[in-house]
TIKOL-586605 format. One line per 10 residues: number of its first residue (from 1); their letters; for each residue x, y, z of N, C-alpha, C. Coordinates in pm, whole numbers. Example, Ala and Ser with C-alpha at 12.3 -4.5 7.8 and 13.67 -1.06 7.14 Angstrom:
REM TIKOL-586605
1 = AS = 1319/-569/780/1230/-450/780/1320/-330/780; 1285/-225/708/1367/-106/714/1290/3/787
REM end
This chain:
REM TIKOL-586605
1 = MATPDFVKKE = 1632/-510/-1758/1741/-451/-1681/1875/-491/-1742; 1957/-394/-1777/2089/-422/-1835/2187/-459/-1724; 2268/-559/-1751/2370/-604/-1656/2507/-570/-1713; 2588/-490/-1643/2723/-462/-1690/2802/-592/-1707; 2906/-588/-1790/2992/-705/-1807/3055/-742/-1674; 3053/-872/-1643/3120/-917/-1522/3270/-905/-1542; 3342/-889/-1431/3486/-866/-1442/3560/-997/-1465; 3682/-986/-1512/3772/-1100/-1527/3909/-1057/-1478; 3996/-1152/-1457/4128/-1121/-1405/4202/-1022/-1494; 4275/-932/-1429/4353/-824/-1489/4267/-702/-1523
11 = DKIAIVSTAR = 4137/-708/-1498/4053/-589/-1518/4088/-482/-1414; 4062/-357/-1451/4089/-244/-1362/3963/-205/-1286; 3979/-186/-1154/3869/-148/-1066/3907/-17/-998; 3825/85/-1016/3853/215/-957/3801/222/-813; 3874/292/-729/3827/324/-594/3821/476/-582; 3701/527/-559/3681/671/-546/3591/698/-425; 3585/822/-382/3491/860/-277/3397/967/-330; 3269/936/-330/3167/1033/-372/3111/1110/-254; 3158/1076/-135/3098/1134/-14/3206/1180/84; 3220/1110/193/3307/1154/300/3454/1126/270
21 = KVDFKEINDA = 3541/1201/336/3685/1188/313/3736/1054/362; 3842/1006/299/3902/878/333/4051/884/305; 4131/827/395/4277/824/380/4321/703/297; 4438/713/241/4494/601/165/4506/475/252; 4547/494/377/4567/377/464/4436/304/492; 4324/377/481/4195/316/510/4145/227/396; 4212/231/282/4170/144/171/4275/37/139; 4378/26/225/4484/-71/200/4431/-214/190; 4340/-250/280/4286/-386/277/4210/-412/149; 4136/-311/103/4060/-326/-21/4153/-345/-140
31 = IHILKSWGLE = 4262/-270/-143/4361/-283/-250/4420/-424/-251; 4452/-473/-132/4510/-608/-120/4410/-713/-169; 4283/-697/-134/4181/-793/-174/4165/-793/-326; 4157/-676/-386/4144/-669/-532/4261/-737/-601; 4381/-711/-552/4499/-772/-612/4497/-924/-595; 4448/-971/-480/4441/-1115/-456/4341/-1182/-549; 4245/-1104/-600/4148/-1155/-696/4198/-1145/-840; 4319/-1094/-856/4375/-1078/-990/4331/-952/-1061; 4278/-856/-985/4230/-731/-1042/4329/-619/-1014; 4322/-513/-1093/4415/-401/-1079/4343/-279/-1022
41 = PVIGSTIGKE = 4374/-240/-899/4311/-121/-839/4362/7/-905; 4270/100/-928/4304/233/-978/4249/333/-877; 4338/407/-814/4297/496/-705/4259/633/-758; 4138/675/-727/4088/804/-774/4151/921/-701; 4137/1040/-759/4197/1161/-703/4129/1206/-575; 4010/1153/-545/3940/1192/-422/3996/1123/-299; 4069/1014/-318/4127/944/-203/4241/1028/-147; 4228/1064/-18/4328/1149/46/4294/1297/41; 4192/1335/-38/4152/1476/-44/4061/1510/74; 4059/1637/110/3980/1679/225/3921/1817/202
51 = NNQFAGSDQE = 3792/1826/217/3721/1953/215/3618/1946/326; 3657/1992/446/3578/1970/566/3554/1820/581; 3430/1775/584/3407/1630/601/3410/1553/469; 3417/1624/358/3406/1560/228/3543/1524/167; 3539/1432/72/3660/1389/1/3686/1484/-116; 3709/1609/-82/3723/1713/-183/3593/1789/-200; 3598/1892/-281/3478/1972/-309/3377/1891/-390; 3256/1942/-400/3156/1875/-483/3207/1858/-626; 3270/1962/-678/3321/1959/-814/3431/1853/-829; 3519/1844/-729/3627/1746/-735/3574/1603/-727
61 = RAYDFQKMLE = 3475/1580/-642/3419/1445/-630/3341/1407/-755; 3266/1501/-810/3192/1474/-934/3289/1446/-1049; 3399/1523/-1055/3498/1504/-1162/3563/1367/-1153; 3601/1327/-1033/3667/1198/-1015/3576/1083/-1056; 3450/1091/-1013/3353/987/-1048/3328/987/-1198; 3312/1106/-1256/3289/1118/-1401/3405/1059/-1480; 3525/1088/-1437/3644/1038/-1506/3644/885/-1509; 3611/823/-1397/3610/677/-1390/3493/618/-1470; 3382/690/-1475/3269/645/-1555/3306/637/-1703; 3384/733/-1749/3413/744/-1892/3540/671/-1935
71 = DKEIKAIWCA = 3620/626/-1838/3742/552/-1869/3704/411/-1913; 3727/378/-2039/3687/249/-2094/3761/132/-2031; 3877/158/-1972/3954/49/-1912/3904/12/-1772; 3827/102/-1711/3773/77/-1578/3646/-6/-1593; 3643/-123/-1528/3530/-215/-1541/3432/-208/-1424; 3475/-144/-1316/3386/-127/-1200/3437/-12/-1116; 3345/54/-1047/3381/163/-956/3336/123/-817; 3434/108/-728/3407/68/-590/3413/194/-504; 3299/239/-456/3295/361/-375/3359/334/-239; 3452/420/-200/3538/395/-85/3462/396/47
81 = RGGYGTVRII = 3362/485/57/3288/495/182/3160/574/161; 3076/572/262/2952/650/257/2967/775/342; 2876/787/441/2873/907/523/2764/998/471; 2805/1102/401/2710/1192/336/2782/1267/227; 2715/1290/116/2771/1374/12/2738/1336/-130; 2698/1211/-155/2673/1168/-292/2559/1245/-356; 2457/1278/-278/2343/1352/-333/2384/1491/-379; 2492/1544/-324/2540/1677/-362/2603/1680/-501; 2640/1561/-552/2707/1558/-683/2625/1486/-791; 2517/1419/-753/2447/1334/-847/2400/1409/-972
91 = DKVDFSTFIK = 2358/1533/-956/2309/1610/-1070/2421/1678/-1149; 2544/1663/-1101/2660/1717/-1173/2722/1612/-1265; 2676/1488/-1254/2736/1378/-1330/2659/1354/-1459; 2732/1339/-1568/2674/1306/-1699/2684/1154/-1717; 2569/1088/-1721/2566/943/-1730/2548/892/-1873; 2555/980/-1972/2524/940/-2110/2619/831/-2160; 2749/844/-2135/2844/741/-2177/2823/612/-2098; 2801/626/-1969/2778/511/-1882/2655/431/-1927; 2550/497/-1968/2428/428/-2012/2457/342/-2135; 2544/392/-2222/2578/317/-2344/2670/199/-2313
101 = TPKWIIGYSD = 2763/221/-2222/2860/115/-2184/2868/108/-2031; 2770/46/-1968/2765/45/-1821/2875/-38/-1758; 2909/-2/-1636/3006/-78/-1556/2949/-89/-1415; 3005/-175/-1335/2951/-197/-1201/2981/-80/-1108; 2879/-36/-1037/2894/62/-929/2869/-14/-800; 2963/-6/-706/2959/-89/-586/2963/-3/-460; 2879/-37/-363/2879/30/-234/2745/16/-165; 2732/79/-51/2604/77/21/2592/207/101; 2494/216/189/2472/334/272/2446/457/184; 2531/559/190/2510/681/110/2513/652/-40
111 = ITVLHSHIHN = 2571/541/-80/2580/503/-221/2444/460/-274; 2346/448/-186/2208/424/-228/2161/533/-325; 2217/651/-314/2186/758/-411/2218/710/-552; 2336/652/-570/2376/603/-702/2294/481/-743; 2272/389/-650/2191/271/-683/2054/311/-735; 1989/403/-666/1853/443/-703/1852/520/-834; 1943/614/-847/1950/696/-968/1977/608/-1091; 2071/517/-1078/2110/431/-1190/2002/327/-1219; 1930/284/-1117/1819/190/-1139/1719/247/-1240; 1700/377/-1235/1605/441/-1327/1656/446/-1471
121 = FGIATIHAPM = 1783/415/-1491/1838/399/-1627/1822/255/-1675; 1775/167/-1586/1761/26/-1623/1891/-49/-1620; 1980/-13/-1526/2112/-75/-1517/2133/-129/-1375; 2183/-251/-1366/2205/-315/-1236/2330/-259/-1167; 2328/-261/-1034/2441/-217/-952/2461/-319/-840; 2565/-301/-760/2594/-397/-653/2596/-328/-517; 2506/-370/-430/2500/-324/-290/2592/-417/-211; 2702/-362/-157/2805/-450/-98/2896/-369/-6; 2980/-439/71/3078/-370/157/3167/-277/77; 3225/-180/148/3311/-80/84/3452/-88/139
131 = PIDIHKSTIP = 3548/-28/69/3687/-31/115/3707/14/259; 3629/112/306/3647/166/441/3622/62/549; 3535/-36/520/3500/-133/625/3521/-278/584; 3589/-299/471/3608/-436/424/3691/-517/522; 3775/-452/601/3858/-524/698/3775/-585/810; 3654/-533/830/3565/-586/935/3465/-686/879; 3463/-703/749/3361/-787/685/3391/-935/706; 3285/-1015/715/3301/-1158/728/3352/-1218/597; 3410/-1335/606/3457/-1405/486/3342/-1430/389; 3225/-1477/436/3112/-1495/343/3072/-1365/274
141 = SINSLKKTLF = 3081/-1253/345/3048/-1124/286/3145/-1087/175; 3275/-1102/202/3378/-1070/102/3365/-1164/-17; 3345/-1291/10/3331/-1388/-99/3209/-1360/-185; 3102/-1310/-123/2981/-1281/-199/3005/-1167/-298; 3087/-1070/-258/3121/-962/-350/3204/-1014/-466; 3302/-1097/-436/3386/-1153/-542/3302/-1234/-640; 3219/-1322/-588/3136/-1407/-674/3041/-1325/-760; 2983/-1221/-701/2890/-1136/-776/2962/-1062/-887; 3078/-1005/-856/3157/-931/-955/3201/-1020/-1071; 3236/-1144/-1040/3285/-1235/-1142/3174/-1315/-1209
151 = GKKMKYSVPS = 3048/-1283/-1173/2935/-1342/-1245/2888/-1477/-1197; 2922/-1514/-1074/2873/-1639/-1019/2728/-1622/-971; 2644/-1720/-1001/2505/-1712/-960/2495/-1731/-809; 2424/-1640/-742/2419/-1640/-596/2284/-1689/-544; 2291/-1751/-428/2172/-1794/-356/2201/-1781/-208; 2115/-1711/-135/2135/-1693/8/2025/-1766/86; 2067/-1837/189/1973/-1903/278/2011/-1866/421; 1918/-1800/493/1946/-1754/629/1831/-1797/720; 1858/-1808/851/1751/-1847/944/1637/-1747/944; 1517/-1799/963/1398/-1714/963/1377/-1651/1100
161 = SKKNIQGKCK = 1329/-1528/1102/1294/-1459/1225/1149/-1489/1262; 1122/-1493/1392/985/-1518/1439/889/-1409/1393; 942/-1291/1366/857/-1178/1325/829/-1176/1174; 894/-1265/1099/876/-1265/954/731/-1290/915; 693/-1236/800/566/-1269/737/597/-1366/624; 548/-1487/637/584/-1593/543/518/-1572/407; 584/-1628/305/529/-1621/171/636/-1634/65; 594/-1631/-61/684/-1638/-175/656/-1520/-268; 761/-1471/-334/742/-1364/-431/860/-1359/-526; 844/-1287/-635/950/-1265/-732/948/-1118/-773
171 = GQLVGGNLSI = 1061/-1070/-821/1068/-932/-869/1209/-880/-872; 1226/-762/-927/1357/-698/-926/1390/-654/-783; 1516/-673/-746/1564/-632/-615/1604/-485/-620; 1549/-406/-527/1579/-263/-523/1598/-220/-377; 1647/-97/-359/1652/-42/-224/1791/-6/-177; 1811/-20/-46/1936/19/17/1909/86/151; 1975/196/174/1964/266/301/1831/341/313; 1759/316/421/1626/376/439/1631/528/441; 1728/585/514/1738/732/522/1759/793/385; 1837/728/300/1862/780/166/1738/766/79
181 = LYSLCGSASS = 1673/650/83/1550/631/6/1447/739/43; 1437/766/172/1347/870/224/1384/1007/169; 1514/1036/166/1559/1168/122/1542/1189/-28; 1533/1079/-104/1522/1089/-250/1378/1101/-299; 1282/1081/-210/1140/1088/-250/1111/1223/-316; 1044/1218/-430/1008/1340/-501/1113/1389/-597; 1227/1319/-603/1335/1360/-693/1345/1264/-811; 1430/1298/-907/1452/1212/-1023/1521/1081/-986; 1573/1074/-865/1643/953/-820/1554/859/-741; 1430/897/-717/1337/809/-646/1301/692/-736
191 = IDTSGKILCI = 1274/576/-675/1249/455/-754/1101/415/-751; 1060/346/-857/928/285/-865/943/142/-814; 870/108/-708/884/-24/-646/776/-122/-691; 696/-87/-786/586/-173/-831/637/-308/-879; 586/-416/-821/624/-550/-861/765/-590/-822; 828/-513/-733/967/-536/-697/982/-578/-551; 1101/-622/-516/1132/-661/-379/1224/-555/-321; 1178/-487/-218/1250/-375/-158/1332/-423/-39; 1461/-386/-37/1543/-413/81/1580/-280/147; 1576/-279/279/1608/-158/354/1701/-192/471
201 = EDLDEYLYHI = 1781/-94/509/1869/-105/626/1898/35/675; 1945/46/800/1985/179/847/2074/167/970; 2129/280/1009/2226/286/1119/2204/412/1200; 2212/398/1334/2223/514/1422/2103/609/1408; 1983/553/1403/1862/634/1389/1772/619/1513; 1694/721/1538/1593/714/1643/1471/638/1593; 1407/565/1682/1292/483/1644/1180/566/1584; 1156/685/1641/1048/768/1586/1080/811/1442; 1211/826/1413/1249/866/1277/1235/750/1179; 1257/627/1226/1230/511/1143/1083/512/1102
211 = DRMLQNLKRN = 997/538/1200/853/546/1172/822/657/1073; 882/773/1094/856/888/1007/900/859/863; 1017/797/847/1066/767/712/977/665/642; 936/563/716/849/461/657/711/517/623; 661/606/708/533/671/678/544/749/547; 659/812/526/679/889/403/686/797/281; 759/685/293/763/589/182/623/538/152; 546/512/257/410/465/239/326/567/165; 336/692/203/258/799/139/301/821/-5; 427/783/-35/477/793/-172/450/668/-255
221 = GYFDKLSGLI = 374/574/-200/332/458/-275/432/345/-283; 537/348/-201/641/246/-209/589/106/-178; 484/96/-98/435/-35/-56/309/-80/-131; 253/8/-212/123/-20/-273/124/-145/-360; 224/-159/-444/231/-274/-536/360/-353/-517; 412/-347/-396/538/-415/-365/518/-567/-361; 619/-640/-411/611/-787/-409/661/-845/-277; 763/-781/-220/818/-833/-95/910/-732/-30; 935/-750/100/1020/-657/176/1127/-736/251; 1252/-692/235/1365/-750/307/1422/-643/399
231 = VGGMTKMHDN = 1432/-674/527/1486/-579/625/1621/-632/672; 1725/-556/644/1859/-593/685/1890/-539/823; 2013/-497/843/2054/-447/973/1988/-314/1007; 1923/-308/1119/1877/-181/1177/1965/-162/1300; 2084/-111/1273/2195/-115/1368/2200/9/1456; 2222/-13/1586/2239/96/1684/2120/191/1683; 2000/136/1695/1880/219/1703/1873/287/1840; 1814/407/1842/1803/486/1965/1657/514/1999; 1634/550/2125/1502/593/2168/1518/720/2252; 1413/797/2262/1416/917/2345/1387/882/2491
241 = NIPFGKKYKR = 1405/980/2579/1374/960/2721/1228/920/2739; 1140/982/2661/1001/937/2654/995/836/2541; 983/708/2570/996/604/2467/893/618/2355; 935/578/2236/843/577/2123/736/471/2142; 773/362/2211/674/260/2244/679/136/2157; 762/136/2054/774/21/1966/920/5/1924; 963/-120/1907/1092/-148/1847/1076/-145/1695; 1189/-149/1625/1183/-126/1480/1101/-232/1406; 1106/-357/1452/1030/-461/1382/881/-436/1392; 834/-397/1510/692/-368/1528/653/-244/1447
251 = IILDIVKEYD = 742/-145/1441/715/-26/1360/690/-67/1215; 779/-151/1162/768/-194/1022/641/-276/1001; 615/-370/1091/497/-454/1076/368/-373/1081; 364/-272/1166/245/-187/1172/227/-106/1044; 339/-61/986/332/16/862/276/-67/748; 314/-195/741/279/-278/625/162/-373/652; 96/-361/765/-7/-459/803/-126/-464/707; -150/-356/633/-263/-356/540/-230/-420/405; -103/-457/386/-61/-518/261/-45/-669/279; -26/-740/168/-17/-885/177/116/-942/127
261 = FPVAFNFPMG = 221/-862/119/351/-913/73/429/-973/191; 518/-1070/162/601/-1130/266/710/-1033/314; 752/-1052/439/854/-966/500/959/-1053/568; 1086/-1025/539/1198/-1098/601/1283/-1002/684; 1297/-1030/812/1384/-953/899/1520/-1021/915; 1616/-944/966/1749/-996/1001/1826/-1050/881; 1803/-994/763/1879/-1038/646/2019/-977/653; 2122/-1052/612/2260/-1001/622/2294/-898/515; 2246/-776/535/2283/-664/448/2274/-536/528; 2362/-443/497/2361/-314/567/2485/-291/649
271 = HLEDNRALML = 2471/-212/757/2585/-177/842/2613/-291/940; 2656/-401/882/2684/-523/956/2818/-579/909; 2882/-659/993/3003/-727/947/2969/-828/838; 2851/-888/848/2805/-982/746/2710/-910/651; 2768/-835/558/2693/-752/463/2707/-816/325; 2614/-906/292/2626/-984/169/2598/-897/46; 2670/-924/-60/2653/-850/-185/2517/-882/-247; 2447/-779/-290/2318/-792/-356/2322/-720/-489; 2283/-788/-596/2278/-725/-726/2143/-655/-740; 2143/-525/-720/2019/-448/-731/1980/-434/-878
281 = GAEVSLQIDK = 1852/-459/-903/1801/-458/-1040/1784/-598/-1095; 1847/-696/-1031/1836/-835/-1075/1700/-893/-1039; 1653/-987/-1120/1531/-1061/-1089/1564/-1168/-987; 1491/-1169/-877/1517/-1266/-771/1385/-1329/-725; 1399/-1443/-661/1285/-1504/-593/1313/-1501/-443; 1209/-1478/-366/1221/-1472/-220/1121/-1569/-160; 1170/-1661/-79/1083/-1757/-12/1107/-1750/137; 1001/-1727/213/1010/-1712/358/918/-1816/423; 977/-1904/504/893/-1996/581/936/-1992/728; 892/-2086/807/917/-2083/951/1064/-2097/986
291 = TEVVLEYI = 1138/-2169/903/1276/-2201/939/1382/-2122/865; 1354/-2083/739/1458/-2014/663/1402/-1913/563; 1492/-1825/522/1464/-1728/417/1562/-1758/304; 1508/-1776/184/1592/-1807/69/1574/-1699/-38; 1684/-1634/-72/1687/-1535/-179/1773/-1590/-289; 1717/-1601/-409/1788/-1664/-520/1769/-1584/-646; 1878/-1566/-721/1870/-1498/-850/1805/-1589/-952; 1717/-1533/-1032/1645/-1610/-1132/1726/-1614/-1262
REM end
């Protein structure tokens, strides 16, 4: 797995939107943070643009992202927000220059489209908070992004959940938003999870749909040779008037009960204030016991 060059002070970091529209004022905190780190923000043409719910047309969003990919002075691209729309432009982007000289792509949620697509090029990316919500992020979350970008070796230790399946494993870290992973199945952006550690998170979903998406991943072989599973925030889950009958943890445990990989719940990633930066594609070790979960880069 190729790792883009880590950033250093005075490097330029682009902020663009590949999905939903975003105002300049909504990225002010992100600009301030980048400057406080000694980095130079470069604002893409999609910021402030509006095409219904999108940050400009598909062509405009693809052009803005392409421009930042090919600009040699840009060392990382921080996606401003998720929502929906990245999948509409992914096949319009030419990654040939990026593959030769990769740079960091940062974001989560809808940006899972980019994480997954780029993973298949053998290039690492960063799953982390975005400019739209950085003002709500915890200090540890913000610091984790800074440390990851600047190449500091990370290790996370969090309390263990009673529902966890204990064990140890190693592998490349992959994944992101469950709804996006589900939507990419069967496409060129779908990922091979063999021997890897999959992380998933989601927001504002019905419990039956969580089950449906996981059933689809299972049928697509996502769990067959998986080394381990990390479950982040399953935030604001819903149920119908006629209950599904299971909460999300039980749904997941039932889906994976025939396998023997460890499972960690309540990991700080996803639509949470404490959304720790994860270098997707990196080799990590995962250790789960009764008291703690430790994720460490190898």
